[in-house]
C-alpha positions as CSV (number, residue, x, y, z in Angstrom):
1,M,54.1,28.9,52.4
2,S,52.3,27.4,55.4
3,D,54.7,29.1,57.9
4,A,54.0,32.6,56.6
5,V,51.8,35.0,58.7
6,W,49.2,36.1,56.2
7,P,47.8,39.7,56.6
8,T,44.1,40.2,56.8
9,K,42.0,42.8,55.1
10,T,41.4,45.7,57.4
11,R,39.1,48.0,55.3
12,D,37.1,48.5,52.2
13,V,37.8,51.1,49.6
14,L,34.9,52.7,47.6
15,N,35.6,55.6,45.2
16,H,35.0,56.7,41.6
17,H,37.0,53.8,40.2
18,Q,37.1,51.1,42.9
19,D,34.9,48.9,45.0
20,S,37.1,46.6,47.0
21,S,34.2,44.5,48.3
22,N,34.0,42.9,44.8
23,W,37.1,40.9,45.7
24,D,35.1,39.2,48.6
25,L,33.1,37.3,45.9
26,I,36.3,35.8,44.4
27,A,38.0,32.6,45.5
28,L,41.6,32.8,44.3
29,R,43.1,29.5,43.3
30,E,46.6,28.1,42.8
31,G,48.4,29.7,40.0
32,D,46.5,33.0,39.9
33,V,48.6,36.1,39.5
34,V,47.6,39.6,40.7
35,A,49.3,42.6,39.1
36,A,49.1,45.6,41.3
37,N,50.0,49.3,41.3
38,W,48.7,52.7,42.3
39,A,48.2,53.8,38.7
40,K,50.4,54.8,35.8
41,A,53.4,52.8,37.0
42,G,53.3,50.1,34.3
43,V,50.6,47.7,35.5
44,T,49.3,47.3,31.9
45,W,52.8,46.4,30.8
46,L,53.1,44.0,33.7
47,Q,49.8,42.4,32.8
48,Q,50.9,41.9,29.2
49,I,54.2,40.3,30.4
50,V,52.4,37.9,32.8
51,V,49.8,36.9,30.2
52,Q,52.5,36.3,27.6
53,L,54.7,34.3,30.0
54,I,51.8,32.0,30.9
55,H,50.7,31.5,27.3
56,D,54.2,31.1,25.8
57,G,54.0,34.2,23.6
58,S,50.8,33.3,21.9
59,P,49.7,36.0,19.4
60,D,46.2,35.5,20.7
61,A,47.0,36.1,24.4
62,H,47.0,39.8,25.4
63,A,46.3,41.8,28.5
64,G,43.1,43.4,27.2
65,D,41.2,40.1,26.9
66,R,43.0,37.9,29.4
67,T,43.1,40.2,32.5
68,L,40.3,40.5,35.1
69,W,39.8,43.7,37.1
70,P,37.5,43.1,40.1
71,D,38.0,46.6,41.6
72,W,36.1,48.3,38.8
73,W,32.8,49.3,40.2
74,M,31.0,49.7,36.9
75,D,30.7,45.9,36.5
76,N,27.8,44.2,38.2
77,P,29.4,42.3,41.2
78,A,27.5,39.0,40.8
79,E,28.1,39.0,37.0
80,M,31.7,39.8,37.5
81,A,32.2,37.0,40.0
82,A,30.5,34.5,37.7
83,V,32.8,35.5,34.8
84,V,35.8,35.2,37.0
85,A,34.8,31.8,38.3
86,A,34.2,30.5,34.7
87,V,37.7,31.3,33.5
88,P,39.6,28.1,33.2
89,G,43.2,27.5,34.3
90,R,45.5,30.2,35.5
91,R,43.9,33.6,35.8
92,V,45.5,37.1,35.7
93,F,44.1,39.9,37.7
94,K,44.9,43.6,38.1
95,T,44.2,45.8,41.0
96,H,44.7,49.4,42.0
97,L,43.9,48.7,45.6
98,P,46.2,49.2,48.6
99,A,47.3,45.9,50.1
100,D,45.2,46.3,53.3
101,A,42.0,46.5,51.3
102,L,42.6,42.9,49.9
103,T,42.7,39.5,51.5
104,I,46.1,38.2,50.5
105,S,45.7,34.6,49.5
106,P,48.5,32.0,49.8
107,E,47.2,30.4,46.6
108,A,48.0,33.4,44.4
109,R,51.1,35.4,43.4
110,Y,51.1,39.2,43.8
111,I,53.4,41.5,41.8
112,Y,53.5,45.2,42.8
113,I,55.1,47.6,40.3
114,G,56.4,50.9,41.6
115,R,57.8,54.0,39.9
116,D,59.3,57.3,40.9
117,A,56.5,59.5,42.2
118,R,57.3,62.3,39.7
119,D,57.2,59.9,36.8
120,V,53.8,58.6,38.0
121,A,52.5,62.2,38.2
122,W,53.8,63.0,34.7
123,S,52.1,59.9,33.2
124,F,49.0,60.5,35.2
125,Y,48.6,64.0,33.8
126,N,48.3,62.6,30.3
127,H,45.9,59.9,31.5
128,V,43.3,62.1,33.3
129,H,43.3,64.7,30.5
130,T,42.2,62.1,27.9
131,Y,39.2,60.7,29.7
132,S,36.2,60.6,27.4
133,Q,33.0,62.5,28.4
134,W,31.3,59.1,28.4
135,L,33.5,57.9,31.2
136,I,33.3,61.2,33.2
137,D,29.5,61.1,32.9
138,R,29.4,57.5,34.2
139,V,31.7,58.3,37.1
140,N,29.5,61.3,38.1
141,A,26.3,59.2,37.8
142,A,27.5,56.4,40.0
143,P,24.6,55.4,42.3
144,H,26.8,54.2,45.2
145,R,29.6,56.8,45.1
146,D,30.9,58.1,48.4
147,W,33.0,61.1,47.0
148,A,31.8,64.6,47.7
149,R,31.3,66.0,44.2
150,D,31.6,65.4,40.5
151,W,34.9,64.4,38.9
152,P,37.1,67.4,39.4
153,D,38.6,69.4,36.6
154,C,42.4,69.1,36.6
155,S,44.7,71.9,35.7
156,D,46.0,72.0,32.2
157,D,49.3,73.4,33.6
158,I,51.4,70.4,34.3
159,R,53.3,72.1,37.0
160,V,50.1,73.1,38.9
161,F,48.8,69.5,38.3
162,Y,51.9,68.1,39.8
163,R,51.8,70.3,42.9
164,E,48.2,69.5,43.5
165,W,49.0,65.8,43.1
166,I,51.7,66.0,45.7
167,E,49.9,68.3,48.1
168,K,46.6,66.5,47.9
169,D,48.2,63.0,47.9
170,G,47.2,61.5,44.6
171,H,44.5,64.0,43.5
172,P,42.1,63.3,41.9
173,Y,42.6,59.6,42.5
174,W,43.3,57.9,45.8
175,P,46.1,58.3,48.4
176,F,49.5,57.5,46.8
177,W,52.0,57.2,49.6
178,S,50.1,54.9,51.9
179,H,49.3,52.7,48.9
180,V,53.0,52.2,48.1
181,Q,53.9,51.6,51.8
182,S,51.1,49.0,52.2
183,W,52.7,46.8,49.5
184,W,56.3,47.5,50.5
185,D,55.3,46.2,54.0
186,L,54.4,42.8,52.4
187,R,57.6,42.3,50.5
188,H,58.7,39.6,53.0
189,L,55.8,37.3,52.0
190,P,56.9,34.4,49.7
191,N,54.1,35.2,47.2
192,V,54.7,38.9,47.0
193,M,57.2,40.4,44.5
194,L,58.2,44.1,44.2
195,L,59.1,45.2,40.7
196,H,60.3,48.7,39.7
197,F,59.4,50.3,36.4
198,E,62.9,51.6,35.7
199,Q,64.6,48.3,36.3
200,L,62.1,46.7,34.0
201,K,63.0,49.3,31.3
202,R,66.8,48.9,31.8
203,D,66.8,45.1,31.8
204,R,63.5,43.9,30.3
205,E,64.5,40.4,29.6
206,G,66.2,39.9,32.9
207,Q,63.3,41.2,34.9
208,M,60.9,39.2,32.8
209,R,62.8,36.0,33.5
210,R,62.6,37.0,37.2
211,I,58.9,37.3,36.9
212,A,58.6,34.0,35.1
213,A,60.5,32.2,37.9
214,F,58.3,33.9,40.5
215,I,55.0,32.8,39.0
216,G,56.3,29.4,37.9
217,A,55.9,30.0,34.2
218,E,58.2,28.0,31.9
219,P,58.1,29.4,28.3
220,T,59.7,27.4,25.6
221,A,62.9,28.5,23.8
222,A,60.7,29.2,20.8
223,G,58.3,31.2,22.9
224,W,60.8,33.7,24.4
225,P,61.4,35.7,21.2
226,R,57.6,36.1,20.7
227,I,57.2,37.1,24.4
228,L,59.9,39.7,24.2
229,E,58.4,41.1,21.0
230,H,54.8,41.3,22.3
231,C,56.1,43.0,25.5
232,S,58.1,45.7,23.9
233,F,57.0,49.3,24.0
234,E,57.1,49.4,20.2
235,W,54.7,46.5,19.9
236,M,52.4,47.7,22.6
237,K,52.1,51.3,21.2
238,A,51.3,49.7,17.8
239,N,48.6,47.5,19.4
240,P,46.9,49.5,22.2
241,G,43.5,47.8,21.7
242,R,45.0,44.5,22.6
243,L,46.1,45.9,26.0
244,F,43.1,48.0,27.1
245,H,39.6,48.8,26.0
246,L,40.0,52.3,24.7
247,D,36.4,53.4,24.6
248,A,36.9,55.5,27.8
249,F,39.6,57.5,26.1
250,R,39.1,57.4,22.4
251,D,37.1,60.6,21.8
252,R,40.0,62.7,23.1
253,G,42.6,61.1,20.9
254,A,44.2,59.3,23.8
255,S,47.3,57.2,23.7
256,F,46.9,54.8,26.6
257,I,50.5,53.6,26.2
258,N,52.3,57.0,26.4
259,K,56.0,57.6,26.1
260,G,57.2,55.3,28.9
261,V,60.1,57.7,29.4
262,G,61.2,58.7,32.9
263,G,62.6,61.9,34.1
264,R,60.7,64.3,31.8
265,W,59.9,66.4,34.8
266,R,63.5,67.5,35.1
267,E,63.0,69.7,32.0
268,V,60.0,71.5,33.5
269,L,60.2,71.6,37.3
270,S,62.3,73.9,39.4
271,P,64.7,72.3,42.0
272,E,62.2,73.3,44.7
273,E,59.3,71.6,42.9
274,I,61.4,68.5,42.3
275,A,62.1,68.3,46.0
276,L,58.4,68.3,46.9
277,A,58.2,64.6,46.0
278,D,61.3,63.8,48.1
279,D,59.9,65.7,51.0
280,A,56.5,64.0,50.8
281,A,58.2,60.6,50.5
282,A,60.3,61.3,53.6
283,A,57.2,62.3,55.5
284,N,55.0,59.4,54.4
285,L,57.3,56.4,53.6
286,S,59.8,54.4,55.6
287,P,63.4,55.4,54.4
288,E,63.9,52.0,52.7
289,C,60.6,52.3,50.9
290,A,61.3,55.8,49.8
291,R,64.7,54.8,48.4
292,W,63.2,51.9,46.5
293,L,60.4,54.0,45.0
294,A,62.9,56.6,43.7
295,T,65.6,54.2,42.5
296,G,64.4,50.6,42.4
297,E,67.1,49.6,44.9
298,G,66.7,47.8,48.2
299,A,63.6,45.6,47.6
């Protein structure tokens, strides 16, 4: 990888979920894997896959207790850095940051998972409507926040929610389109892989073997059946606590792993509303990136 031109971090991101400066305290090492996405495009699934591949399908290795999330501002930065440094062997990270808010290290492998914008919005609707009051209160009380007001209420009408998400570019999270483009622009790097949610659904084992080759994992023949089982939607929905700490969602009866079904928006949105996402993609993404995001083709 010595001939690659490595991009440099150009900015920091600070908002109600993220503090990108936390990554400045971390020295990535050979074998580390960073799973990235905007949100609700399958990053928890990707984390589970990577952890299982590295640990040969161990029943004791799952995303919830084997993945590090430096972006999360609620953790004390110094304590977080100490925990990260103490983890032995290969480490698995997740991030919701755009690529230009990270220092891309030649030591690590980065996998960015994308998904059709309408499917992201549909899954995101369920996600933000299940936040516990505990989490909302913590977000609103953040001592170093730079957003203008308290966590905004989101419409209970999914069509209104979708329009606001498109028109306000990822509302109430962070910009969506520039996030996707930032990772697309790094696809030429030897340690960056683009993965699409729908391709992973259609050919789970094939895409998982592609991931294994990319990160240099070599599961045993006996390990593969376990890995496939532990990375199935059926297993993950039955074991959500092993994938994510649910305290932030539990008091609203949340299902962190939702349906995982694409295209549900077709049953609700008008043709004009469906076209809003295509129009926004055309205005904000390169044509090749827009095609990949909508179809998974061309990466």
